[in-house]
C-alpha positions, 0 to 999 in steps of 0.5 A: 500500500502506498503510505499516503492518504489516497487523496494526497497521492501524486504521479511522483508517488507512482514513479517512485514505485517503479524507481524503488522496485516496489514489488507486488505484495499482500497490500499492493497489486498492479494491473496494466489495464482495467477490463470489466466487460466479459464474465471472466474479466468481472470474476477476476476483478471481483476476486481481486477486490474481495481478496484485499478486503478479506486480508489486510486491505491494500491498493489495486492500481490500474495503469502500471505494467509489471514484470510478470516473472518478478512482480516489479512495476516497469512502466506507467502506461495508464488506462483510457478513462472517457468518463470517470463518473460512468466508470465509478458507477459501473464499478460500484454497481458491480461490487454492490450486486456481486459480493456478499456481504456488501463491501464498504469503504472503497476509495478511488483516485485518478491520476492523469498522465499524458495522452489522455491516459490515467492511473486508477487507484482503488484503495480497499480497507480491511473489512470489519465484516469479512469474509466476503464471497464473490457471488457473480453468476453463481460463483461462491468463492472466498479469496484472500491474499498473501505476499504471493497474491490472491488465493482461495480460502480453504475450509479451515481458513474460512472457518477462522475468518468467520470466527475472527469476525465474531471475535471482533464483535465480542471484543468490542462488547467486552470492552464496553461492558468493562469500561462502563462498570469502571466508570459507574464505580468512579474508577475511570481515568479521572474522578468525576462528579457523583451524577449520571454519566454520558459516555462515548467510546470510539473504537477503530477496528484496528485497535484489536489487532495484536500488538497494534500501537499508534503514535498518539503523541502526534495529537498533542499539538492539536490541543482543540481535538483533545477537548473532552465531551461537555461544556468545557472551557479549560482542560489539561492534557497529560500522559498516563500509562494507557495513553493521553488524558485530558480533563477539565480541572487543575488537578486529579483530586477534585472531581472533574466535569468530564475527561477524554482518554485516548488509548495507545490503541487508538480508542477514545473514551470520553465521559461527561458527569455534569449534564445528568443531575438534579437541578433545584430538586428536579430530575430533568433531561435537557435533550436539546443541549445533550444532542448538541454536545454529542453532535459537536463531538462526533463531528470532530472525529474525522479530523481527530483520526485523520491527524493520527492517520488512523483509518475507518472503520470505527464503531461508536458507542453511546451509553447514559447512566443514572437516568432512571426517573428523569423526564424531559427538561423542556416546557412541554404540554402533556395532554394525556397525564403526567410526563413520561419518566425514564424507566431504566437506570442505564441506557445502552444505545445501538452501536453505529459504524463509520465505514469511511470518511464519506459517512454522513454523521448527522444521519448516522447518529439519528438513531441515538437521538431518536432513542433518547426521545423515545425514553421520555415517551416521544416518537423521535428527535424533533431536531432533524430536517431530512437528514440534517440535524439542527436544534429546531426549538430551544 
Protein backbone atom coordinates (compact mmCIF):
# COMPACT_ATOMS: atom_id res chain seq x y z
CA UNK A 1 0.00 0.00 0.00
CA UNK A 2 1.25 3.48 -0.81
CA UNK A 3 1.97 5.12 2.54
CA UNK A 4 -0.14 8.23 1.95
CA UNK A 5 -3.74 9.27 2.26
CA UNK A 6 -5.22 8.34 -1.10
CA UNK A 7 -6.27 11.91 -1.87
CA UNK A 8 -2.64 13.04 -1.46
CA UNK A 9 -1.13 10.50 -3.87
CA UNK A 10 0.55 12.13 -6.90
CA UNK A 11 2.19 10.96 -10.10
CA UNK A 12 5.59 11.16 -8.43
CA UNK A 13 4.47 8.54 -5.89
CA UNK A 14 3.68 6.15 -8.73
CA UNK A 15 7.04 6.86 -10.34
CA UNK A 16 8.71 6.07 -7.01
CA UNK A 17 7.09 2.62 -7.04
CA UNK A 18 8.94 1.89 -10.29
CA UNK A 19 12.19 3.59 -9.32
CA UNK A 20 12.33 1.77 -5.98
CA UNK A 21 11.19 -1.56 -7.43
CA UNK A 22 8.25 -1.93 -5.05
CA UNK A 23 7.16 -5.49 -5.72
CA UNK A 24 3.59 -6.73 -5.69
CA UNK A 25 2.69 -7.93 -2.22
CA UNK A 26 -0.15 -8.66 0.14
CA UNK A 27 -1.18 -4.98 0.11
CA UNK A 28 -0.42 -3.83 -3.44
CA UNK A 29 -1.16 -5.20 -6.91
CA UNK A 30 -0.52 -3.73 -10.38
CA UNK A 31 -2.79 -4.09 -13.40
CA UNK A 32 -1.83 -2.89 -16.85
CA UNK A 33 -5.45 -2.49 -17.93
CA UNK A 34 -8.96 -2.35 -16.48
CA UNK A 35 -11.41 -4.64 -18.23
CA UNK A 36 -14.76 -5.49 -16.62
CA UNK A 37 -16.94 -6.33 -19.61
CA UNK A 38 -16.78 -10.09 -20.06
CA UNK A 39 -17.82 -12.67 -17.48
CA UNK A 40 -14.20 -13.79 -16.99
CA UNK A 41 -13.00 -10.17 -16.53
CA UNK A 42 -15.67 -9.42 -13.95
CA UNK A 43 -14.84 -12.53 -11.93
CA UNK A 44 -11.15 -11.62 -11.97
CA UNK A 45 -11.89 -8.06 -10.83
CA UNK A 46 -14.21 -9.20 -8.04
CA UNK A 47 -11.76 -11.79 -6.77
CA UNK A 48 -9.01 -9.14 -6.66
CA UNK A 49 -11.09 -6.63 -4.71
CA UNK A 50 -12.59 -9.13 -2.26
CA UNK A 51 -9.16 -10.68 -1.58
CA UNK A 52 -7.87 -7.34 -0.30
CA UNK A 53 -10.94 -6.82 1.90
CA UNK A 54 -10.62 -10.34 3.35
CA UNK A 55 -6.93 -9.83 4.11
CA UNK A 56 -5.20 -6.64 5.25
CA UNK A 57 -6.60 -4.20 2.71
CA UNK A 58 -4.42 -2.50 0.12
CA UNK A 59 -4.11 -0.67 -3.20
CA UNK A 60 -5.23 -2.13 -6.52
CA UNK A 61 -3.55 0.03 -9.18
CA UNK A 62 -4.67 0.06 -12.81
CA UNK A 63 -2.34 1.53 -15.46
CA UNK A 64 1.05 0.18 -14.33
CA UNK A 65 2.79 -2.54 -16.34
CA UNK A 66 4.57 -5.13 -14.22
CA UNK A 67 7.15 -7.78 -14.98
CA UNK A 68 5.12 -10.97 -14.73
CA UNK A 69 8.13 -13.01 -13.69
CA UNK A 70 9.44 -10.71 -10.93
CA UNK A 71 6.31 -8.77 -9.90
CA UNK A 72 8.23 -5.49 -10.16
CA UNK A 73 6.49 -2.48 -11.76
CA UNK A 74 8.09 -1.44 -15.07
CA UNK A 75 6.19 1.42 -16.65
CA UNK A 76 3.33 3.89 -16.16
CA UNK A 77 1.21 3.06 -19.19
CA UNK A 78 -2.15 4.38 -17.94
CA UNK A 79 -5.64 3.41 -18.98
CA UNK A 80 -8.12 5.37 -21.04
CA UNK A 81 -10.97 6.79 -18.96
CA UNK A 82 -13.57 8.60 -21.03
CA UNK A 83 -16.00 9.29 -18.20
CA UNK A 84 -14.83 8.72 -14.63
CA UNK A 85 -18.34 9.10 -13.17
CA UNK A 86 -19.69 6.43 -15.52
CA UNK A 87 -16.79 4.11 -14.71
CA UNK A 88 -17.22 4.66 -10.97
CA UNK A 89 -20.93 3.87 -11.22
CA UNK A 90 -20.17 0.68 -13.15
CA UNK A 91 -17.63 -0.43 -10.53
CA UNK A 92 -19.93 0.46 -7.61
CA UNK A 93 -22.86 -1.42 -9.14
CA UNK A 94 -20.76 -4.49 -9.85
CA UNK A 95 -19.35 -4.60 -6.32
CA UNK A 96 -22.75 -3.97 -4.73
CA UNK A 97 -24.54 -6.73 -6.60
CA UNK A 98 -21.93 -9.48 -6.72
CA UNK A 99 -20.05 -9.51 -3.37
CA UNK A 100 -21.71 -10.66 -0.16
CA UNK A 101 -21.84 -9.19 2.42
CA UNK A 102 -21.65 -5.82 0.74
CA UNK A 103 -18.25 -4.10 0.72
CA UNK A 104 -17.88 -0.59 2.08
CA UNK A 105 -15.07 1.89 2.47
CA UNK A 106 -13.53 1.55 -1.02
CA UNK A 107 -11.83 4.79 -2.11
CA UNK A 108 -10.61 5.72 -5.58
CA UNK A 109 -8.16 8.19 -7.05
CA UNK A 110 -7.49 9.05 -10.71
CA UNK A 111 -4.04 10.42 -11.56
CA UNK A 112 -3.74 11.87 -15.05
CA UNK A 113 -0.76 11.05 -17.25
CA UNK A 114 -0.06 12.19 -20.80
CA UNK A 115 -2.01 11.48 -24.00
CA UNK A 116 -5.42 11.21 -22.31
CA UNK A 117 -4.36 8.30 -20.15
CA UNK A 118 -4.66 7.94 -16.38
CA UNK A 119 -3.83 5.65 -13.50
CA UNK A 120 -6.76 4.49 -11.34
CA UNK A 121 -6.12 3.51 -7.72
CA UNK A 122 -8.69 1.56 -5.74
CA UNK A 123 -7.93 1.53 -2.03
CA UNK A 124 -9.70 -1.33 -0.26
CA UNK A 125 -9.73 -1.31 3.53
CA UNK A 126 -9.54 -4.43 5.65
CA UNK A 127 -13.16 -5.38 6.17
CA UNK A 128 -14.83 -5.44 9.58
CA UNK A 129 -17.46 -7.96 8.46
CA UNK A 130 -15.35 -10.40 6.48
CA UNK A 131 -15.22 -12.87 4.90
CA UNK A 132 -16.74 -11.59 1.65
CA UNK A 133 -17.91 -14.01 -1.01
CA UNK A 134 -17.91 -13.47 -4.78
CA UNK A 135 -21.44 -14.38 -5.92
CA UNK A 136 -21.32 -13.30 -9.59
CA UNK A 137 -23.03 -15.75 -11.97
CA UNK A 138 -23.36 -18.42 -9.32
CA UNK A 139 -19.77 -18.14 -8.14
CA UNK A 140 -19.43 -18.99 -4.45
CA UNK A 141 -15.73 -18.41 -3.83
CA UNK A 142 -13.90 -16.66 -0.98
CA UNK A 143 -10.49 -15.11 -1.70
CA UNK A 144 -7.74 -13.67 0.45
CA UNK A 145 -4.13 -12.56 -0.08
CA UNK A 146 -0.56 -13.34 0.83
CA UNK A 147 2.68 -11.78 -0.41
CA UNK A 148 2.37 -14.04 -3.46
CA UNK A 149 -1.03 -12.64 -4.47
CA UNK A 150 -4.61 -13.82 -4.06
CA UNK A 151 -5.79 -17.35 -3.44
CA UNK A 152 -8.97 -19.18 -2.44
CA UNK A 153 -9.65 -19.75 1.24
CA UNK A 154 -9.69 -23.39 2.23
CA UNK A 155 -12.18 -24.81 4.73
CA UNK A 156 -10.00 -24.19 7.80
CA UNK A 157 -9.11 -20.63 6.73
CA UNK A 158 -12.76 -19.89 6.01
CA UNK A 159 -13.81 -21.13 9.44
CA UNK A 160 -11.11 -18.99 11.05
CA UNK A 161 -12.26 -15.94 9.06
CA UNK A 162 -15.82 -16.29 10.37
CA UNK A 163 -14.53 -16.80 13.91
CA UNK A 164 -12.35 -13.68 13.64
CA UNK A 165 -15.37 -11.60 12.64
CA UNK A 166 -17.34 -12.91 15.62
CA UNK A 167 -14.37 -12.32 17.92
CA UNK A 168 -14.15 -8.66 16.92
CA UNK A 169 -17.77 -8.09 17.90
CA UNK A 170 -17.27 -9.88 21.20
CA UNK A 171 -14.09 -7.90 21.95
CA UNK A 172 -15.96 -4.63 21.42
CA UNK A 173 -18.84 -5.79 23.63
CA UNK A 174 -16.48 -6.91 26.40
CA UNK A 175 -14.52 -3.66 26.28
CA UNK A 176 -17.68 -1.59 26.55
CA UNK A 177 -19.05 -3.63 29.45
CA UNK A 178 -15.81 -3.41 31.42
CA UNK A 179 -15.35 0.31 30.89
CA UNK A 180 -18.95 1.18 31.85
CA UNK A 181 -18.59 -0.82 35.07
CA UNK A 182 -15.38 1.05 35.93
CA UNK A 183 -16.90 4.45 35.19
CA UNK A 184 -20.05 3.79 37.23
CA UNK A 185 -17.79 2.75 40.12
CA UNK A 186 -15.90 6.04 39.65
CA UNK A 187 -12.78 4.11 38.67
CA UNK A 188 -12.32 5.94 35.39
CA UNK A 189 -9.23 7.89 34.39
CA UNK A 190 -10.17 10.98 36.44
CA UNK A 191 -12.55 11.40 39.41
CA UNK A 192 -15.96 12.58 38.26
CA UNK A 193 -18.98 14.21 39.85
CA UNK A 194 -21.47 11.91 41.60
CA UNK A 195 -24.12 12.35 38.90
CA UNK A 196 -25.35 10.42 35.92
CA UNK A 197 -22.84 9.94 33.11
CA UNK A 198 -22.85 10.39 29.35
CA UNK A 199 -20.23 8.02 27.95
CA UNK A 200 -18.86 7.91 24.42
CA UNK A 201 -16.47 5.30 23.07
CA UNK A 202 -14.97 5.46 19.59
CA UNK A 203 -13.16 2.25 18.66
CA UNK A 204 -11.11 1.79 15.46
CA UNK A 205 -11.45 -1.81 14.31
CA UNK A 206 -7.65 -1.89 14.02
CA UNK A 207 -7.44 -1.48 17.80
CA UNK A 208 -7.94 -5.17 18.46
CA UNK A 209 -5.16 -6.32 16.14
CA UNK A 210 -2.43 -7.99 18.17
CA UNK A 211 0.39 -5.61 19.02
CA UNK A 212 -1.26 -2.60 17.37
CA UNK A 213 0.01 0.68 18.87
CA UNK A 214 -0.43 4.14 17.34
CA UNK A 215 1.75 7.24 17.63
CA UNK A 216 -0.82 9.12 19.71
CA UNK A 217 1.61 11.85 20.81
CA UNK A 218 1.00 13.50 17.41
CA UNK A 219 -2.38 14.72 18.68
CA UNK A 220 -0.89 16.87 21.47
CA UNK A 221 -0.11 19.67 19.01
CA UNK A 222 -3.83 19.77 18.14
CA UNK A 223 -4.97 20.75 21.63
CA UNK A 224 -8.52 21.52 20.49
CA UNK A 225 -9.07 17.94 19.29
CA UNK A 226 -8.41 16.61 22.81
CA UNK A 227 -11.26 18.63 24.30
CA UNK A 228 -13.45 16.29 26.40
CA UNK A 229 -17.16 15.81 25.91
CA UNK A 230 -19.26 18.50 27.56
CA UNK A 231 -19.32 22.21 28.27
CA UNK A 232 -15.59 22.51 28.95
CA UNK A 233 -13.56 25.72 28.74
CA UNK A 234 -10.28 24.85 30.43
CA UNK A 235 -8.67 21.42 30.27
CA UNK A 236 -5.22 19.99 30.77
CA UNK A 237 -3.52 17.17 28.88
CA UNK A 238 -1.15 14.65 30.44
CA UNK A 239 0.41 11.32 29.56
CA UNK A 240 -0.59 8.26 31.55
CA UNK A 241 0.09 4.54 31.38
CA UNK A 242 -2.75 3.92 28.90
CA UNK A 243 -2.09 6.88 26.62
CA UNK A 244 -3.19 10.52 26.81
CA UNK A 245 -5.69 12.08 29.22
CA UNK A 246 -7.41 15.45 29.02
CA UNK A 247 -9.57 16.64 31.94
CA UNK A 248 -11.29 19.87 32.92
CA UNK A 249 -9.57 20.58 36.21
CA UNK A 250 -6.23 21.75 37.53
CA UNK A 251 -5.52 18.51 39.36
CA UNK A 252 -6.69 14.92 39.58
CA UNK A 253 -8.00 15.06 43.14
CA UNK A 254 -11.08 17.26 42.76
CA UNK A 255 -13.99 15.89 40.72
CA UNK A 256 -13.99 16.83 37.04
CA UNK A 257 -17.00 17.59 34.89
CA UNK A 258 -15.53 15.39 32.14
CA UNK A 259 -12.45 13.73 30.72
CA UNK A 260 -11.15 12.23 27.48
CA UNK A 261 -8.81 9.25 27.48
CA UNK A 262 -7.02 8.38 24.24
CA UNK A 263 -5.68 4.84 24.46
CA UNK A 264 -2.45 3.84 22.74
CA UNK A 265 -4.52 1.50 20.59
CA UNK A 266 -6.44 4.49 19.22
CA UNK A 267 -9.64 4.09 21.27
CA UNK A 268 -11.35 7.23 22.61
CA UNK A 269 -13.22 7.21 25.91
CA UNK A 270 -14.87 10.47 26.92
CA UNK A 271 -17.30 10.95 29.80
CA UNK A 272 -19.46 13.89 30.94
CA UNK A 273 -20.72 13.92 34.54
CA UNK A 274 -22.44 17.30 34.63
CA UNK A 275 -25.48 17.21 32.32
CA UNK A 276 -27.34 14.43 34.12
CA UNK A 277 -28.01 15.77 37.61
CA UNK A 278 -30.84 17.20 39.68
CA UNK A 279 -31.46 20.93 39.28
CA UNK A 280 -33.50 22.55 42.08
CA UNK A 281 -34.62 19.11 43.18
CA UNK A 282 -35.95 18.17 39.74
CA UNK A 283 -34.70 15.30 37.60
CA UNK A 284 -34.83 16.55 34.04
CA UNK A 285 -33.01 15.70 30.83
CA UNK A 286 -32.30 18.70 28.61
CA UNK A 287 -32.09 16.67 25.45
CA UNK A 288 -31.55 19.55 23.04
CA UNK A 289 -28.38 20.51 24.86
CA UNK A 290 -27.25 16.88 25.15
CA UNK A 291 -27.80 16.35 21.42
CA UNK A 292 -25.82 19.49 20.64
CA UNK A 293 -22.93 18.33 22.83
CA UNK A 294 -22.78 14.88 21.22
CA UNK A 295 -23.25 16.26 17.70
CA UNK A 296 -20.30 18.62 18.15
CA UNK A 297 -18.02 15.89 19.49
CA UNK A 298 -18.88 13.37 16.77
CA UNK A 299 -18.19 15.90 14.02
CA UNK A 300 -14.57 16.27 15.11
CA UNK A 301 -13.88 12.51 14.93
CA UNK A 302 -12.77 12.55 11.25
CA UNK A 303 -10.28 15.37 11.97
CA UNK A 304 -9.08 13.58 15.09
CA UNK A 305 -8.31 10.27 13.39
CA UNK A 306 -7.10 11.82 10.15
CA UNK A 307 -4.46 13.64 12.18
CA UNK A 308 -3.37 10.34 13.74
CA UNK A 309 -3.51 8.61 10.34
CA UNK A 310 -5.94 6.01 11.69
CA UNK A 311 -8.39 4.91 9.01
CA UNK A 312 -12.00 3.69 9.22
CA UNK A 313 -13.94 1.66 10.01
CA UNK A 314 -14.75 2.73 13.58
CA UNK A 315 -17.56 1.75 15.89
CA UNK A 316 -19.12 4.46 18.06
CA UNK A 317 -20.83 3.54 21.34
CA UNK A 318 -23.07 5.81 23.44
CA UNK A 319 -24.17 5.00 26.99
CA UNK A 320 -26.08 7.07 29.57
CA UNK A 321 -26.08 6.00 33.23
CA UNK A 322 -28.00 7.18 36.29
CA UNK A 323 -31.03 8.34 34.29
CA UNK A 324 -33.87 6.40 35.93
CA UNK A 325 -36.72 8.71 36.95
CA UNK A 326 -35.63 11.62 34.76
CA UNK A 327 -38.13 13.34 32.49
CA UNK A 328 -37.90 15.73 29.58
CA UNK A 329 -36.49 19.05 30.75
CA UNK A 330 -38.38 21.30 28.39
CA UNK A 331 -41.65 23.24 28.78
CA UNK A 332 -43.84 20.66 27.09
CA UNK A 333 -47.61 20.17 27.17
CA UNK A 334 -48.70 16.63 28.14
CA UNK A 335 -52.36 16.16 27.11
CA UNK A 336 -52.58 12.61 28.47
CA UNK A 337 -51.42 12.99 32.05
CA UNK A 338 -48.03 13.07 33.70
CA UNK A 339 -44.81 13.35 31.69
CA UNK A 340 -43.04 10.08 30.93
CA UNK A 341 -40.01 9.26 33.08
CA UNK A 342 -37.04 7.16 32.01
CA UNK A 343 -37.62 3.60 33.24
CA UNK A 344 -34.04 2.30 33.11
CA UNK A 345 -31.00 3.22 35.18
CA UNK A 346 -28.67 2.75 32.19
CA UNK A 347 -29.42 3.39 28.52
CA UNK A 348 -27.17 1.40 26.18
CA UNK A 349 -27.64 2.87 22.71
CA UNK A 350 -27.15 0.88 19.48
CA UNK A 351 -23.63 0.83 18.09
CA UNK A 352 -23.01 2.77 14.91
CA UNK A 353 -20.21 2.27 12.40
CA UNK A 354 -18.12 4.81 10.49
CA UNK A 355 -17.38 2.80 7.37
CA UNK A 356 -15.47 5.52 5.53
CA UNK A 357 -14.78 9.26 5.58
CA UNK A 358 -17.83 9.90 3.39
CA UNK A 359 -20.13 8.87 6.23
CA UNK A 360 -22.87 11.45 6.87
CA UNK A 361 -22.57 11.89 10.61
CA UNK A 362 -25.92 13.66 11.12
CA UNK A 363 -27.74 10.70 9.61
CA UNK A 364 -25.53 8.16 11.37
CA UNK A 365 -26.26 9.44 14.90
CA UNK A 366 -30.00 10.00 14.40
CA UNK A 367 -30.92 6.60 15.94
CA UNK A 368 -29.14 7.70 19.12
CA UNK A 369 -31.11 10.93 19.33
CA UNK A 370 -34.40 9.22 18.47
CA UNK A 371 -33.78 6.69 21.24
CA UNK A 372 -33.18 9.48 23.77
CA UNK A 373 -36.55 10.97 22.99
CA UNK A 374 -38.17 7.52 22.98
CA UNK A 375 -37.00 7.06 26.58
CA UNK A 376 -39.15 10.03 27.66
CA UNK A 377 -42.17 8.98 25.59
CA UNK A 378 -41.55 10.87 22.37
CA UNK A 379 -41.62 9.44 18.84
CA UNK A 380 -38.26 10.81 17.68
CA UNK A 381 -35.84 13.70 17.93
CA UNK A 382 -37.54 16.93 16.77
CA UNK A 383 -34.25 18.39 15.60
CA UNK A 384 -33.98 16.96 12.09
CA UNK A 385 -34.86 18.41 8.71
CA UNK A 386 -34.49 15.47 6.33
CA UNK A 387 -31.13 14.01 7.39
CA UNK A 388 -29.70 17.31 8.62
CA UNK A 389 -29.51 17.98 12.35
CA UNK A 390 -30.23 21.37 13.86
CA UNK A 391 -31.98 22.49 17.02
CA UNK A 392 -35.44 23.42 15.79
CA UNK A 393 -36.64 24.92 19.06
CA UNK A 394 -34.66 25.67 22.22
